[in-house]
Phi, psi and omega in degrees: 000125182282167184297323181294315179297317181298318179295324180292320178292318178300320181293320180297315182292337177296339181274352180300305181223069181288160173290151184300320180298313179296318182294313181300320178296313180291320178302320181293338184272354184272160178295153179291151178294128179258098183286352180262006179301121181284154174295133183249129176255126179238164175292156173295163182304324180230098182291346178260010183297141176224163182308131182094354183284341178078211183302146185279004179262020175109350175078312184260019179290170177301343179302326182286348180258351183287139183275158176247155180252124177282133180236121176271114182298340181253015180305134178308129179092346179276127185273157173300330178297326179293318178295320179300310180295323176298313184291318184284341177273341182256328178270081184220156349284156179246136175291156183245128172268112178268092197265124174251138181221164175236144179293159183302319179278359174076009183271347181216158176236156181226150180215125184205151179266145178219125182258004166270082191208142175194156170278132181235352176195158181245342180220090004282161177294117184232140182225153175239139175225132183245141182239136175281134183123201183229165179293321180300325182243042183302134176275182196309303185297310181297320179298315178295319182298314180292327180286323187248345185062023183224152176195173167233129175260115181256143176264143183266130179245170184302325189288353175217032181295323178296318179294322178296318178297326182295334182285354175281002180297148182276061180286150177295155181300139181097348175279135179275113176291341174304312181291320179302318185273340184081025179265166187243141178277142173234148184289145173256173183242330182250351177226164181270343176294142180279156170274171173262115183303323182290342185284133181283331180226123177228153182228116172283140184211159176240138180294126177266316183198147173235127181241129182265146179248146181247144181296141176274343181270320181239085181310134181098340180273125179275126188242348182194157178229125176259126177253127174259124185238131175264126179288132183244346176198136176255145174231130179227131181298141191300330180276002183247356185247144177280177189295325181263015172058040183237352181222137175259133183285115180299328180297329178271317181300315179042060188290148174254136180243168181256139175243195178284160177061231180259019188268144174239158182237150174256155174249097181236349180231135190231140173238130177255133178229128178288144178284131182283158176240144185280000000 
């Protein structure tokens, strides 16, 4: 690793958990957020690319000669934290499940973001959301989901990213993150958990299965729970959906994604590539 690369990586990791004073100072030096930036469509990197051409940087560039470093996730002395930082900085961008739930007794609601999230099937509509920790010590969202088998997965857009981020606060169980963030509850139809009114796209869902994972380093220690959720109702804001209710307008959705550390991503530039036929 050369000095320049090492310095760039060290600088990047310093942004994971910066001191508040340093972060505020650096934040103030950055350009203001431009909410009116139009979606930009650009050509692909190599408009003359054809089957067999390989990488779009010429194929024979120095990139093909650069070495890779093998990393054993279970290497003696390597911490789970190192694997966490590596994975969340490399598996990017990640969609965010902004999950709203209601307690079993119906007296409280919870709202929190999770970036271990993905769509895995459309018929039936199936999603996965993963939680760090164990079933025995389930935190608010997982606890409610296991107790009621219900939730709403809301998508986060640019116009409420600060409020969504605020819901990650470690508030005590029973505290409504809707109120902490200043977001509004909207009624659902197939589940008792509320939707987020500000969310342009929301999915009501029921828990199909929860699978617990055990540490490979510390046998017996439960480290994560995967929840499989079936979508039971979709909600799309009226100005974001087409006439046959099959497409969501990206210009309206303006989705926010999760990157490494405390970073979020915007989707503002698009490249279109036709799918090849054999």
